[in-house]
C-alpha positions in Angstrom: 137.2 138.6 -83.1 135.9 135.8 -84.5 138.0 132.7 -85.6 141.1 134.3 -82.8 143.2 132.2 -80.6 141.9 132.8 -77.0 144.5 133.7 -74.8 145.1 133.1 -71.6 144.9 136.1 -69.2 148.2 137.6 -67.6 148.3 135.9 -64.1 145.8 133.0 -65.1 147.8 129.6 -64.2 144.6 127.2 -64.5 145.1 124.2 -66.8 143.1 124.2 -70.0 141.7 121.1 -71.8 143.4 119.8 -74.7 142.0 121.3 -78.0 139.2 118.9 -79.9 140.1 117.9 -83.0 137.4 119.3 -85.4 134.8 116.7 -86.5 135.8 114.1 -84.1 134.0 112.1 -81.3 134.3 111.8 -77.7 134.0 108.0 -76.5 130.5 109.3 -74.8 129.0 110.5 -78.0 130.3 106.9 -79.7 128.7 105.4 -77.0 125.4 107.3 -77.1 125.6 106.4 -80.6 125.9 102.6 -80.3 123.1 102.7 -77.9 120.3 104.0 -80.3 121.4 102.0 -83.1 120.8 98.8 -80.7 117.7 100.6 -79.8 116.2 100.8 -82.6 117.3 97.3 -83.9 116.1 96.0 -81.0 112.5 97.6 -82.1 112.9 96.7 -85.8 113.5 92.6 -85.3 110.2 91.8 -84.1 108.9 93.6 -87.7 111.4 91.5 -89.8 110.7 88.3 -88.0 107.2 88.6 -88.8 107.3 89.7 -92.5 109.9 87.1 -92.7 107.2 84.4 -91.5 104.4 86.4 -93.5 106.7 85.5 -96.5 107.3 81.8 -95.7 103.7 81.4 -95.1 102.4 82.8 -98.3 104.8 80.7 -100.1 103.6 77.9 -98.4 100.6 78.0 -98.8 101.1 78.5 -102.5 103.1 75.2 -102.7 100.1 73.8 -101.0 97.6 74.8 -103.7 100.0 74.1 -106.6 100.1 70.7 -105.2 96.4 70.3 -105.1 95.9 71.3 -108.6 98.5 68.7 -109.6 96.2 65.9 -107.8 92.8 67.8 -109.0 94.0 67.1 -112.5 95.4 63.6 -112.4 91.5 63.0 -110.8 90.1 64.8 -114.1 92.2 62.7 -116.2 91.2 59.5 -113.9 87.5 59.2 -113.8 87.5 61.2 -110.5 89.7 59.5 -108.5 92.7 61.4 -107.0 96.4 60.2 -106.8 97.3 57.2 -104.9 98.0 58.0 -100.9 100.5 55.9 -100.0 101.4 52.3 -101.7 103.2 53.3 -103.6 105.1 55.6 -101.4 108.3 56.1 -103.8 106.8 55.4 -107.1 103.8 56.5 -109.2 100.6 57.0 -109.0 101.9 58.1 -105.3 100.4 61.7 -105.0 104.0 63.6 -103.9 105.7 61.4 -107.5 102.5 62.6 -109.4 102.8 66.2 -107.8 107.2 66.3 -109.2 105.6 64.8 -112.4 103.2 66.9 -113.0 105.7 70.1 -112.1 107.5 68.9 -114.9 109.9 67.0 -113.0 112.0 64.1 -114.9 112.2 61.1 -113.1 110.3 57.8 -112.5 110.7 57.7 -108.6 110.7 60.0 -105.6 114.2 59.6 -105.1 115.1 61.0 -108.5 112.3 64.0 -108.0 113.6 64.9 -104.7 114.8 68.2 -104.5 114.8 70.6 -101.6 113.9 73.6 -104.6 110.1 72.1 -105.2 106.3 72.8 -104.0 106.8 69.9 -101.6 109.0 71.7 -99.3 107.5 74.2 -96.6 110.1 77.1 -97.0 109.4 77.3 -93.1 110.4 73.8 -92.7 114.2 74.6 -93.2 113.9 76.9 -90.3 112.4 74.3 -87.9 114.2 71.2 -88.7 117.4 73.1 -89.6 118.1 71.4 -92.4 116.8 71.8 -96.3 114.0 69.3 -96.8 112.8 67.6 -99.8 109.3 66.8 -98.9 107.2 68.5 -96.0 103.6 67.9 -96.5 101.3 65.1 -95.9 98.1 63.9 -97.9 95.0 63.2 -95.8 94.1 59.6 -95.7 91.5 59.5 -93.2 88.7 57.0 -94.2 91.6 54.7 -96.0 93.4 53.6 -93.2 92.6 49.9 -93.3 89.5 48.3 -90.7 86.0 48.7 -90.0 84.8 51.6 -91.8 87.2 52.3 -93.9 87.0 52.1 -97.8 90.7 50.9 -98.3 93.9 50.9 -96.8 96.6 53.1 -98.1 99.6 51.3 -96.2 98.6 47.7 -97.6 101.6 46.7 -100.1 100.4 45.3 -103.7 96.9 47.9 -103.6 96.7 51.7 -104.0 94.0 53.7 -102.0 92.5 56.7 -103.6 90.0 59.7 -102.8 87.1 60.3 -105.0 87.6 64.1 -105.5 84.2 64.8 -106.9 82.7 63.0 -104.1 84.5 64.8 -101.0 81.8 66.6 -99.1 82.2 70.2 -97.8 85.1 70.7 -100.0 85.8 74.2 -98.8 86.5 73.0 -95.2 87.8 69.2 -95.9 91.5 69.2 -95.7 93.6 67.6 -98.5 97.3 68.2 -98.0 99.0 69.5 -95.1 102.0 70.5 -93.4 103.6 67.6 -91.6 106.5 66.8 -89.4 109.4 64.4 -89.2 107.9 61.2 -87.0 108.4 57.8 -85.9 107.2 55.6 -88.6 106.6 51.9 -88.4 108.0 49.5 -91.2 110.1 51.7 -93.8 111.2 54.9 -92.6 111.1 58.4 -94.8 115.2 59.8 -95.3 115.7 62.4 -92.4 114.8 65.0 -95.3 111.4 63.8 -95.9 108.2 64.5 -93.4 105.6 61.8 -92.9 103.6 61.6 -96.2 100.3 60.5 -94.5 98.0 61.7 -91.6 95.1 59.7 -90.3 92.7 61.9 -88.7 91.0 59.3 -86.6 94.4 58.5 -85.1 95.6 60.0 -82.1 99.0 59.5 -82.6 98.8 60.6 -86.1 97.3 63.8 -85.0 99.9 64.3 -82.0 103.2 63.0 -84.0 102.8 64.1 -87.6 100.8 67.3 -87.9 103.8 70.1 -88.8 103.2 73.1 -87.0 105.5 74.9 -89.0 104.3 78.7 -88.4 103.6 81.3 -85.9 105.7 80.1 -83.8 104.8 76.6 -84.1 101.6 77.7 -83.4 100.1 77.0 -86.8 100.2 74.4 -89.7 99.0 75.1 -93.4 96.4 73.2 -95.2 94.9 72.7 -98.6 91.3 71.8 -99.0 89.5 70.0 -101.6 88.2 73.5 -103.3 92.0 74.6 -103.7 91.8 77.4 -101.1 94.6 77.5 -98.5 94.7 79.1 -94.8 96.1 78.3 -91.4 94.6 76.5 -88.7 95.7 76.9 -85.1 93.8 73.6 -83.8 92.7 70.0 -85.5 89.2 70.7 -86.4 87.1 67.9 -85.2 85.5 67.6 -88.3 88.6 66.1 -90.1 87.5 62.6 -88.7 85.6 62.4 -90.9 86.8 60.0 -93.8 86.9 60.9 -97.4 85.3 59.3 -99.7 
């Protein structure tokens, strides 16, 4: 009869397994469930990691484009000359100070304007260095590093060096801003929360030490070109050695 309890037959003395509680799990079943969950997580983690990296890249490119736009507006207001490339490093018209001021932040010096939440900081830099960064981008200063064949010197105290934005050849490919890395600096180095702020693509040392390979497993660095477009690069183009006007 359905629902009746089975009684042992007369003469059947074999041991019976204990009755199983309704709705319970055996140890084997629990281990199987845990194994399935672990397999699903192993399958999903690469996708989640890729999605997180895609989000960081999108935010980084947006930051670079906004920073370039601030520099472009400054150039439009100053007869085509962009912000200072290097000196003075912590005050206007340095490019990083101009970007922050044009973003509406209050302050006169880079220390006053520095924050971990601004367009000057790549979202991937925190994961890269394991600490919040207040600046992780650099300005391309090729052709303005002093010496023969250069229009000026970004690092000479008492002077400023500027790019003539309206005279840039091939603005779709010429790099204006890019991810940069913390690197050894001759002279006064920036705080550990700021990466190198200038990169001369004619300097092998700058290329090897200062380009910030922040994305796609440290294989890609993001750039903003002089037409305002942004993209990721897996190698430093040889055309980057062309001097900026």
